[in-house]
N, C-alpha and C positions, 0 to 999 in steps of 0.2 A: 604351223611351221615348227614350233617348239616340239610338237609330238614327233615329227620326223627326226629331229635331232636326237631325241631320247631313244628312238628306235635304233639309230646308228650307234649310240652308246651301248645299248643292250646287245647289239650284234658284234661288239668289239671293233667298231670302225671309228676310232677317235678323229681321224683326219677329216672324214666326211661330216662327222658330228660338229666339228669345229667350224667347218665351212657353212653349215646350215645355221648354226648359232650366230655366226657373223652376219649372214643375210637377214636373220631374224631381228637382230639389234638395229640393222640399217633400216628396217621397216618399223622401228620404234615399238616392237612388241614387248610389253612390260615383263613377261616371264622369262625372257632370254638373257637379260643383262648379266645377272649374277652367275649363271652356269658358264657363260662365255668368259666372263672375267676370271673365274676360277681356272678354266682351261689355260688362259693366258698366263696367269700367275704360276701354274704348276708345269707349264710346258707340255700339256696333253694335246696330242694331235698336231704339234708344231713346236717351234722354239718358245722359250719363256719370254714374255713381253710385259713386264710389270708396269711400264709407263702406259701402254695401251690399255691394260686392265684398269688402271687408275682413271683413264679418260672415259672408259665405258661406264664405270661406277658413277662418275660425275654426271654423265648424261642421264643415267637412271635417276639420280638425286634431283635433277632439274626438270625432269619430264612432268609436264602439267597435263593430266588426263582427266576427263570428265565422262561419266556414263549417263546416257539418256535412254529412256524407254520410248520407242516409236511404234505407232500402230502400223502393221504391215498386212497386206491382203494376200490370201492364199490364191494362187493363180487358178483361174477358171472357177472361182467360188466367191460369193459375197462375204465370206467369213473373214473377220479382222482379228488378228492376234497381236499381243505385245511382243516386241523384240528389242533387245538391248544393243545399243550402238556406242562406240567409244570415239571421242574426238580429242585431239591433242595438237600441239604445235607442229606443223608440217615443216620438213626441211626445205631449203631452197630447191626449186626445180621439181618438186613433187607434182606429178602429172594429173592428179585427181583433186577436185575441189569438194569442200564440204564433207559429206559422207558417201560420195559417189563410189569410191572403191569398195566399201562395204555393201552398198545397195546393189551394185553390179554382181558382186560375188553371191549375195543372197538370192538374187533372181536366177542366176545361172545354176547354182548348186542346190538350192532348196525350193525353187519354184515359188518364192514369196516376193511380192512387189511392194516397194516403198512408195507411197503416194507422191506424185510429182511436186505438190505444193510443199510438202515436208522437205524434200530434197532441195528445192529452190530456196527454202528458208535458211538452211545451213550454208548454201553457197553464198547467199547475200551476206550472212553474218561473217563468214570468213573474209569476204572482200572488204567489209567495213572494218574488221579487225586489222587487216593488212594496211588499209589506207590510213588508219589512225595509230598504227604502231602499238596496238594493245593485244592482250592475250585472246586468241580465238576461243578456247574453252571457257574462260571466265566471262567473256562477252555473251556466249551462248547461255550460260547459267543466268546472267542478268536478264537478257532479253526474253528468252523462251520461258524462264520461270515466271516473269511478270506477265507474259501473254497467257500462260496457263491459269494464273489467278484471275485475270480479267475474264477469261472464257468461263470459268466456274461461276463468277459473280453474275455474268450475263445469263447463264443458264438458270440460275436461281431466280433472277428477276423476271424471266419469261415463263416461269412456272413449268420448267422442264422441257420447253421447246428447244429442239436442236437447231444449230446454225449450220450453214454450208461450209464445205471444206473439211479437212482432216483435223482432228484434235491436235493441239500444240504438243510437241514432245515435252516430257517432264523429267526433272531430275528425280531419280529413284529415291534418294534419301528424303527429299522434300515431300514426295508423294506419300511415303510411309509415315511421315511425321504429322501430316495434316489429316486428321480424322474428322468426319462430320459430327456436329453436335447432335445429341439425341433430341427427337421432336418433343416439343413442350405441349402439355395438355391444353385444350381450348379453354379459354376463360369465359364464364357466362357474360352475356351482354349486360351492360349497366341499365338500371331501370330508367324509364323515360323521365325527363326533367319535370318536376312538379310545377304546375302553373303558380305564378306568384302574383299577388295583387299589385296593381300599379302603385308606384310610389310618387307622391306629389313632391315636386321640387320646392324648397322654401324660397320665399321672395328674397330678392337682393342677390348679392354675390354668392356663387357656389364654389366651394373649394374643390379643386380637381386634383386627385392624387397623381403624383408623377409615376409614369410607367417605369418599371424596373428595366435596366439595360439588358439587352440580350447577351448571352454568353459569347465571348470572342471565339471566332472560328480559328482553330489551330491549323496553320498551313502545313502541308506535307514537307518533310525534310528535303533539302535540295538534292541529295543523292537519290531519293525515291523518284523525284520529278525527272532527274537525269535518266534513270533507267526506263521510265515510261517513254521519254523522248526517243531513246534508242529503239524501243519497240515500234513506235510510229515510223521511225526512219526505216526500219526493216520492212514495214508494210508499204513503204513508198509514199506515205502521207507526209511530205516535206513541210507543208504549212503547219500542221499540228505539231510536228517535231520541233520546228523553229520556235513556236510559241512556248513550248515546254523548256527547250534549251535556254530561251531568253529569261524565263522565270528563274531557273536554277542559276543562271549566270549572274543575274542581278543580286542574288543572295550569296555570291562568292564562290560558286562551283567552277573551278578553273577548267575542268574537262568539258563542261557544258559551254563555256566561253569559246573553247577551241572548236567544238562541233558547230556552234552558231557561226563562227568565222568561216568555216568550210562551206556552209550553206550559202552565205552571202558572197563568197568568192566563186560560186558556181561549180564546186568540186563534187557535187552529187547530182546525178541525173534525175530530173523530175521538175514538177511545177512549183517554183518558189520565187517570190519577189526579191531577187538578190540585189544587194547594195554593195558593190565592190569596195567603196571607200570605207564603209562600216566594217566590212570583212577584214580589211587590212588593219584597221584599228583594233578590232577584237583579237586578231591573230597576234599582234604585238602584245596585247594585254595578257593573253594566254602564255606567250613565251616568257614574259616577265614573271609570270606566276609559276615558272618551272615546269610547264607541260612540255615534255621532251619532244613530242611530235611537232609542236608549234615551233620549238627552237630549231629543229631540223628544217622546217618549212622556211623560217626566216633566213637560215643559212643558204638554202637553195635559191631563194629569191634574191638575196644579195649577190650570190655568185653569178646568177644569170644577168644581173644588172652590171656586172663588172666590178663590184665593190668587194675586192678580195679580203681586205682587212676586216670588214664587217662580217663577211661570210665565216672567216676563221673564228671570230669572236663567238658567233652563235654556235658553230660546230663544237667549239671547246666546251660550251655549257652543256650541250646534248651529250657529248662524249663523256663528260664527267658523271653523267647518270647511266653510263654503260651502253649508250646507243651505238650499234655496230656501223650503221650507215654513216653517222657523223664521224666516227673514227676513220673510216675508209676515205671520206672526203678530206679529212685533215691530213691523212697520209699523202694523198695525191697533191694537195696544195702546199705541203711542207717540203716538197722535193728540193726546192732551192734554199731550204733552211730558214725560211721566214716564219715558220710556225712549228710548234712542238706538238705532236699528237697527244 
C-alpha cells in the first residue's frame, strides 16, 4: 500500500497519495506513519492538521510489532520455503484473527499455503492474549519461542527423527543468535576395570564412610515455568499447564496465579479438574498482587453481583494502571457522580 502512495506522489497526485497513506496507517503498516504525518504537518494533499500528525506519530511510537519466520508450502508442490510474517496489536473490530489476513493474501497472490496448524497456533495465541489483557506479539514471542526450543531439544534426543506437524514459527533474531555447537571428537573408550583381589573385612565393627550429599537441583525460574505453561495452554494440555502455573504461582509469580485462577474458574475450554472456590481465592490473590486483568475480573464480578461500591474500587485500581475497559466501566458507573474515573 505504501508503494501505491509513493506512485501517487511521483505522479504529482498529493490528494490521492494522502488518502492512500491514511488507509495505510489505519492498517497499521509501519512504513506509512511518518510520510502521512509529514503531509498532515505541511498541508500536502489537504489542510494542515498538526494535532492529527501528533496522534499518528504517537501510534507509531506505541506500535508493538514482531516478525516471525513461518514455513509455507508452494501450491501443488511438496517444497517448503520460509516466509516472514508480522504480528501486532490489532485495533478493535479487526475482522481477521492471528495471521489470517497475511495467509489469505499469500495464497491468493503468491500461490503459497501456510500450514493450518501454524495458522491455528496464532489464532489461539491471540485469543489467549485478549482473554488475559496481555500483548499478542509479546505472548507469541514467549510461547512460540519456547516451543521452538523444545522442538529442537526433542529432535536432538531422537537422533534426528522428525515429528509430525509443521515446525514452530521462530523469531528471526533468536534463530540467527542460536548457532549449533561444533561436533566434539569421539573419546576413546576407557580400559576395562582391572580385577581386584578380594578384601577381607576385619573382625569387629567396620567403619562406614558417609556418602557425600548429592548436589542440589536448581529449580527453573518462575518466569521460565510460566512461559512453559503458556505453551502447554496453547497446545490444549490444560492439566500440564495447570501444574506448571501452580509451580510458578507458589513461588510468587502473580501472572501464573491469575492463569491458574482462570483454569479453576472454567474460563478455558478443555479437560481440567476445576475448583471454583480455589479459582475465586486465586483470582483475589492475583488482583491484590496488581495483575490488572485480575482487577478487571474482580470489578466485573462485583458489578454482576450488584456490589457497585466494590466494583468501582477494583475498576479504579485497574484504571490506575491504564486499563481502558476499567476506565470505560468507571465512566458508566460514575454518571451519577458517585465515582471519579
